[in-house]
Each structure stands twice: as structure tokens, then as C-alpha cells.
VEXDREN-2710 file (C-alpha; in Angstrom, 1 decimal):
% VEXDREN-2710
k/r/px/py/pz
1/MET/0.0/0.0/0.0
2/MET/1.3/3.4/-1.0
3/LYS/1.7/6.3/1.4
4/LYS/-0.7/9.2/0.9
5/GLU/1.8/11.5/-0.8
6/LYS/2.8/8.8/-3.2
7/LEU/-0.8/8.0/-4.0
8/LYS/-1.4/11.7/-4.6
9/GLU/1.5/11.8/-7.1
10/GLU/0.2/8.7/-8.9
11/LEU/-3.3/10.1/-9.2
12/ARG/-2.0/13.4/-10.5
13/GLN/0.2/11.6/-13.0
14/VAL/-2.7/9.4/-14.3
15/LEU/-4.7/12.6/-14.9
16/HIS/-1.8/14.2/-16.7
17/ASP/-1.2/11.2/-18.9
18/ASN/-4.7/11.3/-20.2
19/LEU/-4.9/14.8/-21.8
20/THR/-8.1/15.0/-23.8
21/LEU/-6.9/18.1/-25.6
22/GLY/-4.7/15.7/-27.6
23/HIS/-7.9/14.4/-29.4
24/PRO/-8.1/15.3/-33.1
25/ILE/-11.5/17.0/-32.5
26/PHE/-9.7/19.9/-30.9
27/ALA/-7.3/20.4/-33.8
28/ALA/-10.4/20.7/-36.0
29/LEU/-12.1/23.1/-33.6
30/PHE/-9.1/25.3/-32.9
31/ASP/-8.0/25.8/-36.6
32/PRO/-8.0/29.6/-37.0
33/ASN/-8.0/29.2/-40.8
34/LYS/-11.0/26.9/-40.9
35/PRO/-13.5/27.5/-38.0
36/ASN/-15.9/24.5/-37.8
37/LEU/-19.0/25.9/-36.2
38/PRO/-21.2/22.8/-36.9
39/LEU/-18.6/20.6/-35.1
40/LEU/-18.4/23.1/-32.2
41/LYS/-22.2/23.1/-31.9
42/ALA/-22.3/19.3/-31.9
43/THR/-19.5/19.1/-29.2
44/ALA/-21.2/21.8/-27.1
45/LEU/-24.6/20.1/-27.2
46/GLN/-23.0/16.8/-25.9
47/GLY/-21.1/18.8/-23.3
48/TYR/-24.3/20.2/-22.1
49/GLN/-25.5/16.7/-21.4
50/LEU/-22.6/16.4/-18.9
51/THR/-23.3/19.8/-17.4
52/LYS/-26.9/19.0/-16.6
53/ASN/-25.8/16.1/-14.5
54/PHE/-22.8/17.5/-12.7
55/LEU/-24.7/18.8/-9.7
56/HIS/-26.2/15.3/-9.1
57/TYR/-22.7/14.0/-8.7
58/VAL/-21.6/16.6/-6.2
59/GLU/-24.9/16.2/-4.2
60/HIS/-24.3/12.5/-3.8
61/LEU/-20.6/13.1/-2.8
62/PHE/-21.7/15.6/-0.2
63/PHE/-24.5/13.4/1.2
64/TYR/-22.3/10.3/1.6
65/CYS/-19.0/12.1/2.5
66/PRO/-17.5/10.6/5.7
67/VAL/-15.0/13.3/6.4
68/PRO/-16.5/16.6/7.9
69/LYS/-13.9/19.0/6.5
70/PHE/-14.4/17.6/3.0
71/LYS/-18.1/17.6/3.4
72/ARG/-18.1/21.3/4.1
73/ALA/-16.0/21.9/1.0
74/LEU/-18.5/19.9/-1.1
75/LEU/-21.3/22.0/0.3
76/ILE/-19.5/25.1/-0.9
77/ASN/-19.1/23.5/-4.3
78/MET/-22.8/22.8/-4.5
79/TYR/-23.7/26.3/-3.5
80/GLU/-21.5/27.7/-6.2
81/GLU/-22.8/25.3/-8.8
82/GLU/-26.4/26.2/-8.0
83/THR/-26.0/30.0/-7.5
84/GLY/-22.7/31.2/-9.0
85/ARG/-22.5/33.7/-6.2
86/LEU/-19.0/32.9/-5.1
87/SER/-17.7/33.6/-8.6
88/ARG/-20.1/36.5/-9.0
89/SER/-21.6/34.8/-12.1
90/ASP/-24.7/32.6/-12.3
91/ASN/-26.0/29.1/-12.0
92/HIS/-23.5/26.9/-13.8
93/VAL/-26.1/25.3/-16.1
94/ALA/-27.3/28.8/-17.0
95/LEU/-23.7/29.7/-17.9
96/MET/-23.4/26.8/-20.2
97/GLN/-26.8/27.8/-21.8
98/ASP/-25.4/31.3/-22.4
99/PHE/-22.5/29.7/-24.3
100/LEU/-24.8/27.6/-26.4
101/ARG/-26.8/30.6/-27.3
102/ALA/-23.6/32.6/-28.2
103/ILE/-22.7/30.0/-30.8
104/GLY/-26.2/30.0/-32.3
105/ILE/-28.0/27.1/-30.6
106/SER/-31.6/27.8/-29.8
107/ASP/-33.2/26.7/-26.5
108/VAL/-35.4/24.4/-28.5
109/GLU/-32.5/22.8/-30.2
110/ARG/-30.6/22.5/-26.9
111/ASP/-33.5/20.8/-25.1
112/ALA/-34.1/18.3/-28.0
113/GLU/-30.6/17.0/-27.9
114/HIS/-29.9/13.5/-26.4
115/PRO/-26.6/12.1/-25.3
116/LEU/-24.7/9.9/-27.7
117/PRO/-23.8/6.4/-26.5
118/ALA/-20.3/7.4/-25.4
119/THR/-21.7/10.5/-23.6
120/SER/-24.2/8.3/-21.8
121/ALA/-21.5/5.9/-20.8
122/LEU/-19.5/8.7/-19.2
123/ILE/-22.6/10.1/-17.4
124/ASN/-23.7/6.7/-16.1
125/TYR/-20.3/5.5/-14.9
126/ARG/-20.1/8.5/-12.6
127/LEU/-23.7/8.3/-11.5
128/ASP/-23.3/4.6/-10.6
129/ALA/-20.2/5.3/-8.5
130/VAL/-21.5/8.3/-6.6
131/ARG/-24.8/6.6/-5.7
132/ASP/-23.1/3.7/-4.0
133/PRO/-21.5/4.5/-0.6
134/ALA/-19.2/1.4/-1.1
135/LYS/-17.8/3.1/-4.2
136/TYR/-17.4/6.5/-2.7
137/HIS/-13.6/6.6/-3.3
138/ILE/-14.2/5.7/-6.9
139/GLY/-16.9/8.3/-7.4
140/ALA/-14.7/11.0/-5.7
141/ALA/-11.8/10.1/-8.0
142/ALA/-13.9/10.0/-11.1
143/VAL/-15.7/13.3/-10.4
144/MET/-13.4/15.5/-8.3
145/ILE/-10.1/14.5/-10.0
146/ALA/-10.7/13.2/-13.5
147/SER/-13.8/15.3/-14.4
148/GLU/-12.9/18.6/-12.7
149/GLY/-9.3/18.1/-14.0
150/GLN/-10.6/18.4/-17.6
151/ASN/-10.9/22.1/-17.2
152/LEU/-7.3/22.7/-16.2
153/GLU/-5.8/21.6/-19.6
154/THR/-4.1/24.2/-21.8
155/ARG/-2.5/24.2/-25.2
156/ALA/0.6/26.3/-25.6
157/GLY/-0.3/28.1/-22.4
158/GLU/-3.9/28.9/-23.5
159/ALA/-7.0/27.4/-22.1
160/ARG/-9.6/25.9/-24.4
161/HIS/-12.1/28.7/-23.9
162/GLU/-9.5/31.3/-24.8
163/LEU/-8.9/29.4/-28.1
164/PHE/-12.7/29.1/-28.7
165/GLY/-13.0/32.9/-28.2
166/LYS/-10.2/33.7/-30.8
167/VAL/-11.4/31.2/-33.4
168/TYR/-15.1/31.9/-33.2
169/GLY/-15.1/35.6/-32.2
170/LEU/-16.7/35.0/-28.8
171/ALA/-16.8/37.6/-26.0
172/GLU/-15.6/37.0/-22.5
173/HIS/-19.2/37.0/-21.3
174/ASP/-20.0/34.1/-23.6
175/LEU/-17.2/32.0/-22.2
176/ARG/-17.9/32.5/-18.4
177/PHE/-18.8/28.8/-18.0
178/PHE/-15.2/27.9/-18.9
179/SER/-13.3/30.7/-17.3
180/VAL/-15.2/30.2/-14.0
181/HIS/-14.4/26.5/-14.0
182/GLN/-10.8/26.9/-14.9
183/ALA/-10.3/29.1/-11.9
184/GLU/-12.4/27.1/-9.4
185/ASP/-11.3/23.6/-10.5
186/VAL/-7.7/24.0/-9.5
187/GLY/-8.9/23.9/-5.9
188/HIS/-11.6/21.3/-6.5
189/VAL/-9.0/18.9/-8.0
190/GLU/-6.7/19.4/-5.1
191/GLN/-9.6/18.8/-2.7
192/GLY/-10.3/15.6/-4.6
193/LEU/-6.8/14.4/-4.4
194/ASN/-6.6/15.0/-0.7
195/LEU/-10.0/13.4/-0.1
196/VAL/-9.3/10.3/-2.1
197/CYS/-5.9/9.8/-0.4
198/GLU/-7.7/10.1/2.9
199/LEU/-10.3/7.5/2.0
200/CYS/-8.1/4.8/0.4
201/THR/-7.1/2.8/3.4
202/THR/-6.2/-0.4/1.5
203/ALA/-4.1/-1.2/-1.5
204/ARG/-7.2/-2.4/-3.4
205/MET/-8.9/0.9/-2.8
206/GLN/-5.9/2.8/-4.1
207/GLU/-5.9/0.7/-7.2
208/GLU/-9.6/1.3/-7.7
209/ALA/-9.1/5.1/-7.4
210/LEU/-6.3/5.1/-9.9
211/PHE/-8.4/3.0/-12.3
212/ALA/-11.3/5.4/-11.8
213/VAL/-9.3/8.4/-12.9
214/ASP/-7.8/6.6/-15.9
215/HIS/-11.1/5.1/-16.9
216/THR/-13.0/8.4/-16.6
217/CYS/-10.5/10.2/-18.7
218/LYS/-10.8/7.5/-21.3
219/LEU/-14.5/7.9/-21.3
220/PHE/-14.1/11.6/-22.0
221/TYR/-11.9/10.6/-24.9
222/SER/-14.5/8.1/-26.2
223/MET/-17.1/10.8/-26.0
224/TYR/-15.1/13.2/-28.2
225/GLU/-14.4/10.3/-30.6
226/ASN/-18.1/9.5/-30.8
227/ILE/-18.9/13.2/-31.6
228/TYR/-16.0/13.3/-34.1
229/VAL/-17.2/10.3/-36.0
230/GLU/-20.9/11.2/-35.9
231/ASN/-20.2/14.5/-37.5
232/GLY/-18.4/13.1/-40.5
233/GLN/-14.8/13.4/-39.4
234/LYS/-12.3/10.7/-39.9
235/ALA/-12.1/8.4/-36.9
236/PRO/-8.8/8.6/-35.0
237/GLY/-6.8/5.4/-35.5
238/THR/-5.3/5.1/-32.0
239/MET/-6.1/6.1/-28.4
240/ALA/-4.9/9.7/-27.6
241/LEU/-4.9/11.4/-24.6
242/GLY/-12.8/17.9/-21.8
243/ILE/-16.6/20.8/-23.2
244/GLY/-18.7/20.3/-20.1
245/ARG/-17.7/18.1/-17.1
END
């Protein structure tokens, strides 16, 4: 069994080794010479399926949390997700809806969208884990480390929302969903790392937490691949190393 600091390093490394910005869909989306608005819309609509469910994960993690100091942190996380008051913004689902409108997606089109199979797999894996107290360490690893860690990725020092803004002419207001999460999720990932290391009291639990981070990141990758193929792009040939959470 690893010591807590070693496990924390291993968890962080697994997250770093699964960088979803390496997926070809982002090369297509970020090409300044050939903006692909239809692909951006398709990606954003699937990302919205994740955003709609995110508060459910945090609610379950809060309810079942066995460590008081982390339970309080999860309560603060829920409050911000629901109100946006700590970031002086808005409800986080509403922020994502603002982004969808900014790229030309109507509310009717947004509400008619359904998750693709790979999107459903990502949603359901996390729901299954957070709903089962026996899998609490798995749910915390999947949500607080792997999922919240998606918003910390950058390319050449720029966050994905900054690149979207440049390529598609979006204003800062349109991108608040992403800028808010990039700022907040630094702390959320660190809380997740500390919580999971506290919870994993056996070698098996440590292995399960490491697998949860790796598997969740791969599910994000599969979601992007599903979107990529469904929208007429060439399927990536090999596994590479998120929008929404």
C-alpha cells in the first residue's frame, strides 16, 4: 500500500497522462484558418448533457461524505454550482446555456438533444459510482479528480475557452462557464486528491481510485471520438490522450 503523498502523485500523473486536448477533434475546432461551427455546436450540445448532470454527482458526494472538512468543501461546491454567487456569475447550467446561445444554438435545439452512446457511458459511470457508498472513493476520484481536471488543460499556455474565443469571435461574457471552472477547479481537483488519499485505506482501494481516474479520462476521450465520427470526421486510429464536465 502506498503512502498518501505517493498515491497523490500517482493520481495526478494518471490525470496528466490522459490529456483530452490531444484528441483530433480539438485540432479541428481550434483551426483559425477553418473554423468549424457545426462541429463546435455538436460538441457543445454533448457537453451540455454532462453539465446538466454534474450537480447530481456533487450532491451525492456531499451526502455520503464521511470526512467533515471535505463535506463542508463539497457543500460550498454545491452552493457555487447552484447559484454562482462565489464567482459572481450565475448558476453553472445557466452559464453553459449562455455559451450555447452565443454559438447559435436555440433553447429548443438544446432541449431536443440527447446524449450519444459514449456520452451516456460517461454520465452513467459517474452516477453509478457516486450513488453507491461502497464506491465512494471511486466516485470521488472520477468526479473530483478526472472530471474537474478536464478544465485545467491548456494548449501552448492557452485554455480551451480562450482558443474558442479567438477562433469563433466569442466575447468574455459568452465564455464564463469555462473561465469560472478553470479558476475554481484548481482547488476542486486538489480537494479531490486529498479526499481520495484520505479515503483509500487499502491497496485495493488505491488501485480502484487510480483506475477510476484513468477510466473516466478514457470515457471523455471516447465521447469526443463519438462526436467526431458522428459529425463526419475521420475516426482517430489510436487512443490519444474535456466541453462540459
